[in-house]
C-alpha positions in Angstrom: -33.0 4.4 -18.5 -30.7 4.8 -21.4 -27.4 3.0 -21.9 -25.4 6.2 -21.5 -27.1 6.8 -18.1 -26.3 3.2 -16.9 -22.7 3.6 -18.0 -22.4 6.9 -16.2 -23.7 5.5 -13.0 -21.4 2.5 -13.1 -18.4 4.8 -13.6 -19.4 6.9 -10.6 -20.1 3.8 -8.4 -17.6 1.0 -9.4 -18.4 -0.7 -6.0 -21.7 -1.8 -7.5 -20.0 -3.9 -10.2 -19.5 -7.6 -9.4 -16.0 -8.4 -8.1 -14.7 -10.1 -11.3 -15.9 -7.3 -13.5 -14.7 -4.7 -11.0 -11.2 -6.0 -11.3 -11.4 -5.7 -15.1 -12.8 -2.3 -14.9 -10.0 -1.1 -12.6 -7.4 -2.7 -14.8 -8.7 -0.8 -17.9 -9.0 2.4 -15.8 -5.4 2.0 -14.7 -4.1 1.5 -18.2 -6.0 4.4 -19.6 -5.0 6.7 -16.8 -1.3 5.7 -17.0 -1.3 6.1 -20.8 -2.7 9.6 -20.3 -0.1 10.5 -17.7 2.7 9.2 -20.1 1.3 11.3 -22.9 1.3 14.5 -20.8 4.6 14.0 -19.0 8.2 13.0 -19.8 10.1 11.0 -17.3 13.6 12.4 -16.7 16.1 13.0 -13.9 19.1 15.2 -13.5 22.5 14.3 -12.2 23.4 15.1 -8.6 26.7 15.0 -6.7 26.0 11.4 -5.5 26.3 8.4 -7.7 24.1 6.4 -5.3 21.4 9.0 -5.4 21.5 9.2 -9.2 21.1 5.4 -9.4 18.1 5.5 -7.0 16.5 8.3 -8.8 16.8 6.5 -12.1 15.3 3.3 -10.6 12.5 5.4 -9.2 11.4 6.3 -12.7 10.1 2.7 -13.1 6.6 2.4 -11.7 6.1 0.0 -8.9 4.2 0.0 -5.6 7.2 1.7 -3.9 9.0 3.7 -6.5 7.7 7.1 -5.2 9.4 6.3 -1.8 12.9 5.1 -2.9 14.5 8.5 -2.6 12.8 9.2 0.7 14.0 5.8 2.0 17.5 6.7 1.0 17.5 10.2 2.6 15.8 9.0 5.8 18.2 6.1 6.2 21.3 8.2 5.3 20.6 10.6 8.0 21.1 7.9 10.7 24.7 7.0 9.6 23.6 3.4 10.3 25.9 0.6 11.5 23.2 -2.0 11.3 20.3 -2.1 8.8 17.7 -4.8 8.9 15.2 -5.3 6.1 12.1 -7.5 6.7 10.6 -8.4 3.4 12.8 -8.4 0.2 10.7 -9.7 -2.6 12.0 -8.1 -5.9 14.6 -6.1 -4.0 13.2 -2.5 -4.6 14.0 -1.2 -1.2 17.0 -3.5 -0.9 18.5 -1.6 -3.9 18.3 1.5 -1.7 19.5 0.0 1.5 22.6 -1.5 -0.2 23.7 1.9 -1.3 23.1 3.4 2.2 25.1 0.4 3.7 27.9 0.9 1.2 28.4 4.6 2.2 28.8 3.7 5.9 30.2 0.2 5.6 27.1 -1.0 7.4 25.9 -4.5 8.1 22.8 -5.2 6.1 20.6 -8.1 7.1 17.8 -9.0 4.7 15.0 -11.4 5.8 12.3 -13.1 3.7 10.3 -16.3 3.8 11.0 -16.8 0.1 14.5 -17.3 -1.4 15.4 -13.7 -2.4 19.2 -14.1 -2.1 19.6 -13.1 -5.8 18.1 -9.6 -4.9 21.0 -8.9 -2.5 24.2 -7.8 -4.2 26.0 -5.8 -1.5 29.1 -7.6 -0.4 28.5 -7.0 3.3 24.8 -8.1 3.2 23.5 -11.3 4.7 20.3 -12.9 3.4 18.3 -15.0 5.9 15.5 -17.2 4.5 13.1 -17.3 7.5 9.8 -16.1 8.9 10.8 -12.8 10.4 9.1 -13.4 13.8 10.8 -16.8 14.2 14.1 -15.1 13.2 13.6 -12.3 15.8 13.4 -14.9 18.5 17.0 -16.0 17.7 18.3 -12.7 16.4 20.5 -11.9 19.3 22.3 -15.3 19.3 22.5 -15.2 15.5 24.2 -11.7 15.7 26.7 -13.1 18.2 27.5 -16.0 15.9 28.0 -13.6 13.0 29.9 -10.8 14.8 27.1 -8.3 14.5 25.9 -5.7 17.0 22.2 -6.6 17.5 21.3 -2.9 18.0 19.4 -1.8 14.8 19.8 1.7 13.5 17.4 1.4 10.5 14.6 -1.2 10.3 12.6 -1.5 7.1 9.3 -3.5 7.4 7.6 -4.6 4.1 6.2 -8.1 4.7 2.7 -9.5 4.9 0.9 -6.2 5.6 -1.5 -8.1 7.9 -2.6 -6.5 11.2 -1.7 -9.5 13.5 1.7 -10.0 11.9 2.6 -6.3 12.1 1.6 -6.2 15.8 4.0 -9.2 16.3 6.8 -7.4 14.3 6.5 -4.4 16.5 6.6 -6.5 19.6 9.5 -8.7 18.6 11.8 -6.3 16.6 11.5 -3.0 18.4 13.4 -4.4 21.4 16.5 -4.5 19.2 16.3 -0.8 18.1 19.2 1.5 19.0 18.6 4.4 21.3 18.3 6.6 18.2 16.7 4.6 15.4 14.3 4.8 12.4 11.7 2.3 11.4 10.1 2.5 7.9 6.8 0.8 7.2 5.7 0.4 3.6 2.0 -0.2 2.6 0.5 1.9 5.4 -2.1 3.2 2.9 -2.7 -0.1 1.1 -5.9 -0.3 -1.1 -7.1 -1.9 -4.3 -6.2 1.1 -6.4 -3.4 3.4 -5.3 -2.1 6.7 -6.8 1.5 7.8 -7.5 2.8 11.3 -7.4 2.8 11.6 -11.2 -1.0 10.8 -11.2 -0.6 7.3 -12.5 -2.5 4.4 -10.8 -1.4 1.0 -9.5 -3.4 -2.0 -8.3 -2.9 -3.8 -5.0 -5.3 -5.3 -2.4 -7.3 -4.2 0.6 -5.5 -5.3 3.8 -8.2 -3.7 6.0 -5.7 -1.1 7.2 -3.6 -3.8 8.7 -0.2 -1.9 9.0 -1.5 1.5 10.0 -4.0 -0.1 12.4 -1.1 -1.8 14.2 0.7 1.5 14.5 -2.5 3.1 15.8 -2.6 0.4 18.5 1.1 1.0 19.3 0.7 4.7 19.8 -2.8 4.6 21.2 -4.3 7.1 18.7 -5.8 7.2 15.2 -4.3 8.3 11.9 -5.7 9.4 8.6 -3.5 7.5 6.2 -5.2 9.0 3.2 -3.4 12.3 3.9 0.3 13.2 4.5 0.9 14.0 8.1 3.6 14.6 10.7 3.0 13.7 14.4 4.8 13.1 17.6 3.9 10.4 20.1 5.6 8.7 23.0 9.1 9.9 22.0 8.6 9.1 18.3 8.5 11.5 15.4 6.0 10.1 12.9 6.1 11.1 9.2 3.6 9.7 6.8 3.5 9.8 3.0 0.1 8.7 1.6 1.0 8.1 -2.1 2.1 4.8 -3.6 0.5 2.5 -1.0 1.9 4.7 1.8 5.2 5.0 3.7 5.3 5.8 7.4 8.6 6.6 9.0 9.1 6.4 12.8 12.2 8.2 14.3 12.9 7.6 17.9 13.8 10.9 19.5 13.7 9.7 23.2 14.6 6.2 24.2 
């Protein structure tokens, strides 16, 4: 077997490469692919009638594991005219940037929760950062809201935490009880895998969570989903919209309480 044949087989079947070499292969593949996308396309955005939307569209030009979803998160949250927004998982503040602009438009209360100290990622004057495990915080959320003069009924809930199945099941159990009669829940990383694709064709690298988040949603709705494809579904009074790109974003909108 010639060297060219060996190389061709490896490229067709990267799973046969040892783990350490596979990560290097995927890193090189990502860089080459993204360089090609950059060569073929020019990033740009046009001004709209909304300063907030313009800021979000500009931020979305920077490639991250959620940049493809920032405008969607804004539009979906905006449609709820929310009074209370809760974000579970802050990290670098990508979705926080969006939620702050939604909150500013409606003078909403924005509660951001993370196990790490992410206070610096929260700039909105009416936001409150809580350093805590989100399950532990959920157990005292009602009393905490009473102490801080906040209605505990959540209009928009953003979940972007551990992405583990057991944890997501607990989040659904502990946080859904606080949802308003009409509410939206946004789950990021519902199509998490070692290599993900963005809308512009570029690649990013993450990890395989064994379908943790989408599997928890399958359990909640008692059905199965194909997270590799976009879909719209309706189950148990919930409208379900799924975007497969960029690690996946699944939006639940409660139509019937």
